[in-house]
C-alpha positions as CSV (number, residue, x, y, z in Angstrom):
1,X,-63.3,39.5,45.2
2,X,-66.9,38.5,46.0
3,X,-68.4,40.6,48.8
4,X,-68.6,38.7,52.0
5,X,-71.6,38.6,54.4
6,X,-72.1,41.7,56.6
7,X,-69.5,43.6,54.6
8,X,-71.8,46.7,54.3
9,X,-73.8,49.0,56.5
10,X,-77.2,47.8,57.8
11,X,-79.9,48.9,55.4
12,X,-77.4,49.8,52.7
13,X,-78.7,48.9,49.2
14,X,-76.1,47.2,47.0
15,X,-76.3,46.4,43.3
16,X,-76.4,42.8,42.3
17,X,-73.0,41.1,41.8
18,X,-71.2,43.8,43.8
19,X,-67.6,43.0,44.4
20,X,-64.6,44.4,46.4
21,X,-61.4,45.7,44.8
22,X,-58.6,43.6,46.3
23,X,-55.8,45.8,47.5
24,X,-53.5,43.0,48.8
25,X,-52.9,39.3,48.1
26,X,-54.8,36.9,50.4
27,X,-54.0,33.4,51.4
28,X,-55.9,30.9,49.3
29,X,-56.1,32.9,46.1
30,X,-54.7,31.2,43.0
31,X,-52.1,34.0,42.7
32,X,-51.1,33.9,46.4
33,X,-48.3,31.4,46.1
34,X,-46.7,33.3,43.2
35,X,-47.0,36.6,45.1
36,X,-45.4,35.0,48.2
37,X,-42.5,33.6,46.3
38,X,-41.9,36.9,44.4
39,X,-41.8,38.8,47.7
40,X,-39.5,36.2,49.3
41,X,-37.1,36.1,46.4
42,X,-36.9,39.9,46.3
43,X,-36.0,40.0,50.0
44,X,-33.2,37.4,49.6
45,X,-31.8,39.0,46.4
46,X,-31.7,42.4,48.1
47,X,-29.7,40.8,50.9
48,X,-27.0,39.6,48.4
49,X,-28.2,36.1,47.6
50,X,-28.0,34.7,44.1
51,X,-30.9,32.9,42.6
52,X,-30.1,29.8,40.6
53,X,-31.3,29.7,37.0
54,X,-31.5,25.9,36.8
55,X,-33.5,25.8,40.0
56,X,-35.1,29.2,41.0
57,X,-36.0,27.9,44.4
58,X,-32.3,27.7,45.4
59,X,-30.5,30.8,46.7
60,X,-26.8,31.0,47.5
61,X,-24.6,33.6,49.1
62,X,-20.7,33.6,49.4
63,X,-19.0,36.1,51.8
64,X,-15.7,36.0,53.7
65,X,-15.2,32.3,53.0
66,X,-18.6,31.6,54.3
67,X,-21.1,29.7,52.2
68,X,-24.8,29.7,52.8
69,X,-27.6,28.1,50.8
70,X,-31.3,28.3,51.1
71,X,-33.9,26.1,49.4
72,X,-37.6,26.9,49.5
73,X,-40.6,24.9,48.7
74,X,-43.8,27.0,49.1
75,X,-43.3,28.0,52.7
76,X,-40.9,25.3,53.8
77,X,-37.3,26.4,54.0
78,X,-34.0,24.6,54.3
79,X,-30.8,26.5,55.3
80,X,-27.3,25.0,55.0
81,X,-24.0,26.7,55.7
82,X,-20.4,26.0,56.8
83,X,-20.8,28.6,59.6
84,X,-23.5,28.2,62.3
85,X,-23.5,32.0,62.9
86,X,-24.4,32.6,59.3
87,X,-27.5,30.4,59.7
88,X,-28.5,32.2,62.9
89,X,-28.1,35.6,61.3
90,X,-30.2,34.5,58.3
91,X,-32.9,33.2,60.6
92,X,-33.0,36.5,62.5
93,X,-33.1,38.4,59.2
94,X,-35.9,36.4,57.8
95,X,-37.9,36.6,61.0
96,X,-37.7,40.4,60.8
97,X,-39.5,40.2,57.4
98,X,-41.7,37.2,57.8
99,X,-43.3,35.2,60.6
100,X,-41.1,32.1,61.0
101,X,-41.4,28.8,62.9
102,X,-37.9,27.3,63.5
103,X,-38.2,23.5,63.5
104,X,-34.6,22.9,64.4
105,X,-32.2,20.5,62.5
106,X,-33.5,19.0,59.3
107,X,-35.1,15.6,59.8
108,X,-37.8,15.3,57.2
109,X,-38.5,17.3,54.0
110,X,-40.9,16.3,51.2
111,X,-40.6,12.6,51.8
112,X,-36.8,12.9,52.3
113,X,-35.5,11.6,55.7
114,X,-32.2,13.0,57.0
115,X,-30.2,11.4,59.8
116,X,-27.2,13.5,60.9
117,X,-24.4,13.1,63.4
118,X,-20.9,14.6,63.8
119,X,-19.5,11.9,61.6
120,X,-22.1,11.3,58.8
121,X,-25.3,12.3,57.1
122,X,-27.7,9.7,55.9
123,X,-30.4,10.5,53.3
124,X,-33.2,8.1,52.6
125,X,-36.9,7.8,51.6
126,X,-37.7,4.9,53.8
127,X,-41.3,6.0,54.7
128,X,-42.0,7.2,51.2
129,X,-40.9,3.8,49.8
130,X,-43.0,1.9,52.3
131,X,-46.1,4.0,51.6
132,X,-45.6,3.5,47.8
133,X,-45.5,-0.3,48.3
134,X,-48.6,-0.1,50.6
135,X,-50.5,2.0,48.1
136,X,-49.8,-0.5,45.4
137,X,-50.7,-3.4,47.7
138,X,-47.3,-5.2,47.5
139,X,-45.9,-4.4,50.9
140,X,-45.7,-8.1,51.8
141,X,-44.4,-9.3,48.4
142,X,-41.5,-11.6,47.9
143,X,-38.3,-9.6,47.4
144,X,-36.0,-9.5,44.4
145,X,-32.2,-9.0,44.3
146,X,-32.2,-6.8,41.1
147,X,-34.4,-4.0,40.0
148,X,-34.7,-5.4,36.4
149,X,-34.2,-8.7,34.7
150,X,-31.1,-8.1,32.4
151,X,-32.7,-10.4,29.8
152,X,-35.7,-8.2,29.3
153,X,-35.6,-5.9,26.2
154,X,-38.2,-3.1,26.4
155,X,-39.7,-1.9,23.2
156,X,-42.6,-0.1,21.5
157,X,-44.0,-3.5,20.4
158,X,-47.4,-4.5,19.3
159,X,-48.4,-6.1,22.5
160,X,-51.6,-5.2,24.3
161,X,-51.9,-1.6,25.6
162,X,-52.7,-1.1,29.2
163,X,-56.4,-0.5,29.9
164,X,-55.5,2.0,32.7
165,X,-52.4,4.0,31.6
166,X,-52.8,6.5,34.4
167,X,-51.8,3.9,37.0
168,X,-48.6,3.2,35.1
169,X,-47.9,7.0,34.8
170,X,-48.5,7.6,38.5
171,X,-46.2,4.7,39.4
172,X,-43.4,5.9,37.2
173,X,-43.7,9.4,38.6
174,X,-43.4,8.1,42.2
175,X,-40.5,5.9,41.2
176,X,-38.7,8.8,39.6
177,X,-38.9,10.7,42.8
178,X,-37.5,7.7,44.7
179,X,-34.4,7.8,42.6
180,X,-33.4,10.9,44.5
181,X,-31.9,8.7,47.2
182,X,-31.9,5.4,45.3
183,X,-29.8,5.9,42.1
184,X,-29.7,2.1,41.7
185,X,-33.3,2.5,40.3
186,X,-32.3,5.1,37.8
187,X,-31.7,2.9,34.8
188,X,-34.8,0.8,35.3
189,X,-37.1,3.7,35.9
190,X,-35.5,5.7,33.1
191,X,-36.1,2.9,30.7
192,X,-39.7,2.5,31.8
193,X,-40.4,6.3,31.5
194,X,-39.8,6.1,27.7
195,X,-43.2,4.4,27.3
196,X,-45.4,6.9,29.2
197,X,-47.3,7.8,26.1
198,X,-48.5,4.3,25.3
199,X,-47.6,1.9,28.1
200,X,-48.2,-1.8,27.4
201,X,-48.6,-4.9,29.4
202,X,-44.9,-5.9,29.3
203,X,-43.9,-2.5,30.6
204,X,-46.1,-2.9,33.6
205,X,-44.7,-6.4,34.2
206,X,-41.3,-4.8,34.5
207,X,-42.6,-2.3,37.0
208,X,-43.9,-5.3,39.0
209,X,-40.3,-6.5,39.1
210,X,-39.0,-3.2,40.3
211,X,-41.4,-3.0,43.3
212,X,-40.1,-6.2,45.0
213,X,-36.6,-4.9,44.7
214,X,-37.6,-1.7,46.5
215,X,-39.0,-3.9,49.2
216,X,-35.7,-5.7,49.6
217,X,-33.7,-2.4,49.7
218,X,-36.2,-0.2,51.5
219,X,-33.7,0.7,54.2
220,X,-30.9,1.8,51.9
221,X,-30.1,5.4,51.1
222,X,-27.2,7.8,50.5
223,X,-24.4,7.9,53.1
224,X,-22.0,10.8,53.4
225,X,-19.1,10.5,55.8
226,X,-17.3,13.6,57.3
227,X,-14.0,11.7,57.5
228,X,-13.6,10.6,53.8
229,X,-13.8,12.2,50.5
230,X,-16.8,11.5,48.3
231,X,-15.6,9.8,45.1
232,X,-18.0,9.4,42.3
233,X,-17.6,6.3,40.1
234,X,-19.4,5.9,36.8
235,X,-19.8,3.0,34.4
236,X,-21.1,3.0,30.8
237,X,-22.1,0.2,28.5
238,X,-23.2,0.7,24.9
239,X,-25.6,-2.0,23.8
240,X,-27.5,-0.4,20.9
241,X,-27.6,-3.6,18.9
242,X,-29.9,-5.3,21.4
243,X,-32.5,-2.5,21.3
244,X,-35.5,-3.7,19.3
245,X,-36.4,-0.1,18.4
246,X,-33.1,1.0,17.0
């Protein structure tokens, strides 16, 4: 690293471009986040946690009918378990290795809002959605009842290319993250994401249809009740013949 000011004896003569040999990772270096996660992962794995392959920021441990999961994003950590004592033990263990700040029950994480009671858990991205609409300038727009007009057929046609494709790409990226708690947007946003390479005017027009729908449903999210089983229902409809590109 570059030698800092006053990092030498008074009157000491140093050659030009003198540097220090770094003995330990420092906060702010480009390698620091990697070094931190490597150290954190090693500590958890040595404690018996299993690191997921599909998502290496997720760690799980099963012992004596107790389940505990830990999710980490940089230095933000979520802990979940069916046993409160397991959570408390893990907090004490981590605090013995790292300096922790316990923020209590989860309420907000990366734009995800969590409302919890004894009977239910509600997940939403209310603030994230409002900020998205505000950034685009459509917070006060007229609402729509559907995320996409069913009569619209998106295609790689010869219509005019967008002059600013980056705006389209940023919007699709933000909308994709919003589908975490709003699966009703998944089809529309998934269809629009097919045209990221060369977005055209009709594609942006469909995005402008999605945004008013978000305004209409901004308060909706995922609801999990403690008294009923979660039953997933799926629907499929093959409509290849109506696709202009197939």
